[in-house]
C-alpha positions as CSV (number, residue, x, y, z in Angstrom):
1,M,-89.0,50.4,-58.4
2,L,-92.3,49.7,-56.7
3,A,-94.2,51.4,-59.5
4,S,-92.5,49.3,-62.1
5,F,-93.3,46.2,-60.1
6,F,-97.0,46.9,-60.3
7,R,-96.8,48.2,-63.9
8,L,-95.0,45.2,-65.3
9,R,-97.5,42.8,-63.7
10,W,-100.6,44.8,-64.7
11,Q,-99.4,45.1,-68.3
12,G,-98.7,41.3,-68.4
13,K,-95.0,41.8,-69.0
14,A,-93.8,39.8,-66.0
15,P,-93.2,36.1,-66.7
16,L,-96.3,34.1,-65.8
17,D,-94.5,31.5,-63.8
18,R,-92.8,34.1,-61.6
19,L,-96.1,36.0,-61.2
20,F,-98.1,32.9,-60.2
21,W,-95.6,30.8,-58.2
22,R,-93.4,33.5,-56.5
23,D,-95.5,36.7,-56.4
24,M,-98.9,35.2,-55.7
25,L,-98.4,31.8,-54.1
26,L,-95.2,32.3,-52.2
27,V,-95.1,36.0,-51.3
28,G,-98.9,36.6,-51.4
29,T,-99.6,33.7,-49.1
30,A,-96.8,34.7,-46.7
31,I,-98.3,38.2,-46.5
32,N,-101.7,36.7,-45.8
33,I,-100.3,34.4,-43.1
34,A,-98.5,37.3,-41.4
35,S,-101.6,39.5,-41.5
36,S,-103.8,36.7,-40.1
37,G,-101.2,36.0,-37.4
38,L,-101.0,39.6,-36.4
39,A,-104.8,39.8,-36.3
40,L,-104.9,36.9,-34.0
41,I,-102.4,38.5,-31.7
42,L,-104.4,41.7,-31.7
43,L,-107.5,39.7,-30.9
44,G,-105.7,38.0,-28.0
45,L,-104.8,41.4,-26.7
46,K,-108.5,42.2,-26.7
47,L,-108.0,45.2,-29.0
48,P,-111.1,46.6,-30.8
49,L,-112.7,44.2,-33.4
50,W,-112.6,46.8,-36.1
51,L,-108.8,47.0,-35.8
52,V,-108.4,43.2,-35.8
53,L,-110.6,42.9,-38.9
54,T,-108.8,45.7,-40.7
55,V,-105.4,44.1,-40.1
56,H,-106.8,40.7,-41.2
57,F,-108.3,42.0,-44.5
58,L,-105.6,44.5,-45.3
59,P,-104.0,42.3,-48.0
60,V,-107.2,41.8,-49.9
61,P,-106.7,44.6,-52.4
62,Y,-103.2,43.3,-53.1
63,N,-104.6,39.7,-53.5
64,I,-107.1,41.0,-56.0
65,F,-104.4,42.8,-57.9
66,L,-102.3,39.6,-58.1
67,S,-105.2,37.5,-59.2
68,L,-106.1,40.0,-61.9
69,A,-102.5,40.3,-63.0
70,V,-102.3,36.5,-63.4
71,W,-105.5,36.5,-65.4
72,R,-104.3,39.3,-67.7
73,T,-100.9,37.6,-68.2
74,A,-102.3,34.2,-68.7
75,E,-104.8,35.4,-71.3
76,K,-101.8,36.7,-73.4
77,A,-99.9,33.5,-73.0
78,G,-102.7,31.1,-73.8
79,G,-102.6,27.3,-73.5
80,A,-103.6,24.7,-70.9
81,K,-100.9,25.8,-68.4
82,A,-102.1,29.4,-68.5
83,S,-105.7,28.2,-68.0
84,L,-104.7,26.2,-65.0
85,M,-103.0,29.2,-63.5
86,M,-106.1,31.3,-64.1
87,L,-108.1,28.7,-62.2
88,G,-105.5,28.4,-59.5
89,S,-105.4,32.2,-59.0
90,A,-109.2,32.3,-58.7
91,L,-109.2,29.5,-56.1
92,W,-106.3,31.2,-54.2
93,L,-108.2,34.5,-54.1
94,I,-111.3,32.8,-52.7
95,A,-109.2,31.0,-50.1
96,T,-107.4,34.1,-49.0
97,V,-110.6,36.1,-48.6
98,V,-112.5,33.4,-46.8
99,A,-109.7,32.2,-44.5
């Protein structure tokens, strides 16, 4: 099931709207918020900085995957909406890495 989740998105077979709005913006953002929150808790507990940073940046590979999947799927779909989603995914990726 998990393998098919990644495969469908990587191959551009998942619907673009679902991939962008649900998978990336909703779920991806929730994962990032949870990761950052946990990192702040660990920092408050005065745990080692390497552990705090690891927890904070743990979602980055998944974020990169989602952004690339949006780009691959949007390229197949074409059109203005797909172009806006490509731009949105790039901005989202920047925001999640910087924040």
